VOKEFI-827937 format. One record per residue: residue number from 1; residue in three letters; x, y, z of N, C-alpha, C in turn. Coordinates in Angstrom, 1 decimal. Layout:
+-----+------+--------+--------+--------+--------+--------+--------+--------+--------+--------+
! seq ! type !    nc1 !    nc2 !    nc3 !   cac1 !   cac2 !   cac3 !    cc1 !    cc2 !    cc3 !
+-----+------+--------+--------+--------+--------+--------+--------+--------+--------+--------+
! NUM !  Ala !      X !      Y !      Z !      X !      Y !      Z !      X !      Y !      Z !
...
+-----+------+--------+--------+--------+--------+--------+--------+--------+--------+--------+
***
This chain:
+-----+------+--------+--------+--------+--------+--------+--------+--------+--------+--------+
! seq ! type !    nc1 !    nc2 !    nc3 !   cac1 !   cac2 !   cac3 !    cc1 !    cc2 !    cc3 !
+-----+------+--------+--------+--------+--------+--------+--------+--------+--------+--------+
!   1 !  Met !  115.1 !  162.3 ! -128.3 !  115.8 !  161.1 ! -127.8 !  117.1 !  161.6 ! -127.1 !
!   2 !  Glu !  117.3 !  161.1 ! -125.9 !  118.5 !  161.5 ! -125.1 !  119.7 !  160.6 ! -125.5 !
!   3 !  Pro !  120.9 !  161.1 ! -125.5 !  122.1 !  160.3 ! -125.8 !  122.3 !  159.3 ! -124.7 !
!   4 !  Gln !  122.7 !  158.1 ! -125.1 !  122.9 !  157.0 ! -124.1 !  124.3 !  157.2 ! -123.5 !
!   5 !  Lys !  124.4 !  156.9 ! -122.2 !  125.7 !  157.0 ! -121.5 !  126.6 !  155.8 ! -121.9 !
!   6 !  Lys !  127.8 !  156.1 ! -122.1 !  128.8 !  155.0 ! -122.5 !  129.1 !  154.2 ! -121.3 !
!   7 !  Tyr !  129.2 !  152.9 ! -121.5 !  129.6 !  152.0 ! -120.5 !  131.1 !  151.8 ! -120.5 !
!   8 !  His !  131.8 !  152.0 ! -119.4 !  133.2 !  151.9 ! -119.3 !  133.5 !  150.5 ! -118.7 !
!   9 !  Lys !  134.1 !  149.7 ! -119.5 !  134.4 !  148.3 ! -119.1 !  135.5 !  148.2 ! -118.1 !
!  10 !  Phe !  136.6 !  149.0 ! -118.3 !  137.8 !  148.9 ! -117.5 !  137.7 !  150.0 ! -116.4 !
!  11 !  Arg !  138.4 !  149.7 ! -115.3 !  138.4 !  150.8 ! -114.3 !  139.2 !  151.9 ! -114.7 !
!  12 !  Lys !  139.0 !  153.1 ! -114.1 !  139.6 !  154.3 ! -114.6 !  141.1 !  154.4 ! -114.3 !
!  13 !  Asp !  141.5 !  153.9 ! -113.2 !  142.9 !  154.1 ! -112.8 !  143.5 !  152.7 ! -112.6 !
!  14 !  Asn !  144.1 !  152.2 ! -113.6 !  144.7 !  150.9 ! -113.5 !  146.3 !  150.9 ! -113.5 !
!  15 !  Arg !  146.8 !  152.0 ! -112.9 !  148.2 !  152.1 ! -112.9 !  148.8 !  151.4 ! -111.6 !
!  16 !  Cys !  150.1 !  151.4 ! -111.5 !  150.8 !  150.8 ! -110.4 !  150.3 !  151.5 ! -109.1 !
!  17 !  Arg !  150.2 !  150.7 ! -108.0 !  149.8 !  151.3 ! -106.7 !  150.8 !  152.4 ! -106.2 !
!  18 !  Phe !  152.0 !  152.2 ! -106.5 !  153.0 !  153.2 ! -106.0 !  153.0 !  154.4 ! -106.9 !
!  19 !  Cys !  152.7 !  154.3 ! -108.2 !  152.5 !  155.4 ! -109.1 !  151.3 !  156.3 ! -108.7 !
!  20 !  Arg !  150.2 !  155.6 ! -108.3 !  149.0 !  156.3 ! -107.9 !  149.2 !  157.1 ! -106.7 !
!  21 !  Glu !  150.0 !  156.5 ! -105.7 !  150.2 !  157.2 ! -104.4 !  151.4 !  158.2 ! -104.5 !
!  22 !  Lys !  152.1 !  158.2 ! -105.7 !  153.3 !  159.0 ! -105.9 !  154.3 !  158.8 ! -104.8 !
!  23 !  Thr !  154.6 !  157.5 ! -104.6 !  155.6 !  157.1 ! -103.6 !  157.0 !  157.4 ! -104.1 !
!  24 !  Lys !  157.8 !  158.1 ! -103.3 !  159.2 !  158.4 ! -103.7 !  160.1 !  157.2 ! -103.6 !
!  25 !  Asp !  160.0 !  156.5 ! -102.5 !  160.8 !  155.3 ! -102.4 !  160.0 !  154.2 ! -101.6 !
!  26 !  Ile !  160.4 !  153.0 ! -101.7 !  159.8 !  151.9 ! -101.0 !  160.8 !  151.5 !  -99.9 !
!  27 !  Asp !  160.3 !  151.6 !  -98.6 !  161.2 !  151.4 !  -97.5 !  161.2 !  149.9 !  -97.1 !
!  28 !  Tyr !  162.4 !  149.4 !  -96.9 !  162.5 !  147.9 !  -96.5 !  161.9 !  147.7 !  -95.1 !
!  29 !  Lys !  161.7 !  148.7 !  -94.3 !  161.2 !  148.5 !  -92.9 !  159.7 !  148.5 !  -92.9 !
!  30 !  Asp !  159.0 !  148.8 !  -94.0 !  157.6 !  148.8 !  -94.1 !  157.1 !  147.4 !  -94.4 !
!  31 !  Leu !  157.0 !  146.6 !  -93.4 !  156.6 !  145.2 !  -93.6 !  155.2 !  145.0 !  -94.1 !
!  32 !  Asn !  154.3 !  145.9 !  -93.7 !  152.9 !  145.7 !  -94.2 !  152.8 !  145.7 !  -95.7 !
!  33 !  Val !  153.5 !  146.6 !  -96.3 !  153.5 !  146.7 !  -97.8 !  154.2 !  145.5 !  -98.4 !
!  34 !  Leu !  155.4 !  145.2 !  -97.8 !  156.2 !  144.1 !  -98.4 !  155.6 !  142.7 !  -98.3 !
!  35 !  Thr !  154.9 !  142.5 !  -97.2 !  154.3 !  141.1 !  -97.1 !  153.1 !  141.0 !  -98.0 !
!  36 !  Lys !  152.4 !  142.1 !  -98.4 !  151.4 !  142.0 !  -99.4 !  151.9 !  141.6 ! -100.8 !
!  37 !  Leu !  153.2 !  141.9 ! -101.0 !  153.7 !  141.7 ! -102.3 !  154.5 !  140.4 ! -102.4 !
!  38 !  Cys !  154.4 !  139.5 ! -101.4 !  155.0 !  138.2 ! -101.3 !  154.0 !  137.1 ! -101.0 !
!  39 !  Thr !  154.3 !  135.9 ! -101.5 !  153.5 !  134.8 ! -101.2 !  153.7 !  134.3 !  -99.8 !
!  40 !  Asn !  152.9 !  133.2 !  -99.4 !  153.1 !  132.6 !  -98.1 !  154.5 !  131.9 !  -98.0 !
!  41 !  Gln !  155.0 !  131.5 !  -99.1 !  156.3 !  130.8 !  -99.1 !  157.5 !  131.8 !  -99.1 !
!  42 !  Gly !  157.2 !  133.1 !  -99.3 !  158.2 !  134.1 !  -99.3 !  158.7 !  134.6 ! -100.6 !
!  43 !  Lys !  158.0 !  134.1 ! -101.7 !  158.4 !  134.5 ! -103.0 !  157.8 !  135.8 ! -103.4 !
!  44 !  Ile !  158.4 !  136.6 ! -104.2 !  157.9 !  137.9 ! -104.6 !  157.0 !  137.7 ! -105.7 !
!  45 !  Tyr !  155.8 !  138.3 ! -105.7 !  154.8 !  138.2 ! -106.8 !  155.4 !  138.9 ! -108.0 !
!  46 !  Ser !  155.0 !  138.4 ! -109.2 !  155.4 !  138.9 ! -110.4 !  154.7 !  140.3 ! -110.7 !
!  47 !  Arg !  155.2 !  141.0 ! -111.7 !  154.6 !  142.3 ! -112.0 !  153.2 !  142.1 ! -112.5 !
!  48 !  Lys !  153.0 !  141.1 ! -113.2 !  151.6 !  140.8 ! -113.7 !  150.6 !  140.6 ! -112.6 !
!  49 !  Arg !  151.1 !  139.8 ! -111.6 !  150.2 !  139.5 ! -110.4 !  150.0 !  140.7 ! -109.5 !
!  50 !  Ser !  151.1 !  141.4 ! -109.2 !  151.1 !  142.5 ! -108.3 !  150.6 !  143.8 ! -108.9 !
!  51 !  Gly !  150.7 !  144.0 ! -110.2 !  150.3 !  145.2 ! -110.9 !  151.2 !  146.3 ! -110.8 !
!  52 !  Asn !  152.5 !  146.1 ! -110.5 !  153.5 !  147.1 ! -110.4 !  154.0 !  147.4 ! -111.7 !
!  53 !  Cys !  154.5 !  148.7 ! -111.9 !  155.3 !  149.0 ! -113.1 !  156.7 !  148.5 ! -112.9 !
!  54 !  Ala !  157.5 !  148.5 ! -114.0 !  158.8 !  147.9 ! -114.0 !  159.7 !  148.6 ! -113.0 !
!  55 !  Arg !  159.6 !  149.9 ! -112.9 !  160.5 !  150.7 ! -112.0 !  160.2 !  150.3 ! -110.5 !
!  56 !  His !  158.9 !  150.3 ! -110.2 !  158.6 !  150.0 ! -108.8 !  158.7 !  148.5 ! -108.4 !
!  57 !  Gln !  158.6 !  147.7 ! -109.4 !  158.9 !  146.2 ! -109.2 !  160.4 !  146.0 ! -108.8 !
!  58 !  Arg !  161.3 !  146.8 ! -109.5 !  162.7 !  146.7 ! -109.1 !  162.9 !  147.2 ! -107.7 !
!  59 !  Trp !  162.2 !  148.3 ! -107.4 !  162.4 !  148.8 ! -106.0 !  161.9 !  147.9 ! -105.0 !
!  60 !  Val !  160.7 !  147.2 ! -105.3 !  160.2 !  146.2 ! -104.3 !  161.1 !  145.1 ! -104.1 !
!  61 !  Thr !  161.7 !  144.6 ! -105.2 !  162.7 !  143.5 ! -105.2 !  163.8 !  143.8 ! -104.3 !
!  62 !  Glu !  164.4 !  145.0 ! -104.4 !  165.5 !  145.5 ! -103.6 !  165.1 !  145.6 ! -102.1 !
!  63 !  Ala !  163.9 !  146.1 ! -101.9 !  163.4 !  146.3 ! -100.5 !  163.2 !  145.0 !  -99.8 !
!  64 !  Val !  162.7 !  144.0 ! -100.5 !  162.5 !  142.7 ! -100.0 !  163.8 !  142.0 !  -99.7 !
!  65 !  Lys !  164.7 !  142.1 ! -100.6 !  166.1 !  141.5 ! -100.4 !  166.8 !  142.1 !  -99.2 !
!  66 !  Arg !  166.6 !  143.5 !  -99.0 !  167.2 !  144.1 !  -97.8 !  166.6 !  143.7 !  -96.6 !
!  67 !  Ala !  165.2 !  143.6 !  -96.6 !  164.5 !  143.2 !  -95.4 !  164.9 !  141.7 !  -95.0 !
!  68 !  Arg !  165.1 !  140.9 !  -96.0 !  165.5 !  139.5 !  -95.7 !  166.9 !  139.5 !  -95.1 !
!  69 !  Phe !  167.8 !  140.3 !  -95.6 !  169.2 !  140.4 !  -95.1 !  169.3 !  140.9 !  -93.7 !
!  70 !  Val !  168.4 !  141.8 !  -93.3 !  168.4 !  142.4 !  -92.0 !  167.6 !  141.5 !  -91.0 !
!  71 !  Ala !  167.0 !  140.4 !  -91.6 !  166.2 !  139.5 !  -90.8 !  164.8 !  140.1 !  -90.4 !
!  72 !  Leu !  164.3 !  141.0 !  -91.1 !  162.9 !  141.4 !  -90.9 !  161.9 !  140.5 !  -91.6 !
!  73 !  Met !  162.3 !  139.9 !  -92.7 !  161.5 !  138.9 !  -93.4 !  162.3 !  137.6 !  -93.5 !
!  74 !  Glu !  161.5 !  136.5 !  -93.7 !  162.1 !  135.2 !  -93.9 !  162.5 !  135.0 !  -95.3 !
!  75 !  Tyr !  163.5 !  134.2 !  -95.5 !  163.9 !  133.9 !  -96.9 !  162.9 !  132.8 !  -97.4 !
!  76 !  Val !  162.5 !  131.9 !  -96.6 !  161.6 !  130.8 !  -96.9 !  160.5 !  130.8 !  -95.9 !
!  77 !  Gly !  159.2 !  130.7 !  -96.4 !  158.1 !  130.8 !  -95.5 !  158.0 !  129.5 !  -94.7 !
+-----+------+--------+--------+--------+--------+--------+--------+--------+--------+--------+
***
């Protein structure tokens, strides 16, 4: 009788997307990344929804705030 293969319920790599890519910093000029982390109204997604770790969520928040201040992103959608 052959041993059965184990079924893995969870995906292998469920870390933060920035940790997986080994990102050094999150740039406020990279609007493609920042718009994916915001709602249509302009609110920033929570850590639970976006899947970011605490460190990178703080970096995302700072980058979005800088992009808003420089008028690259809107404050309100």
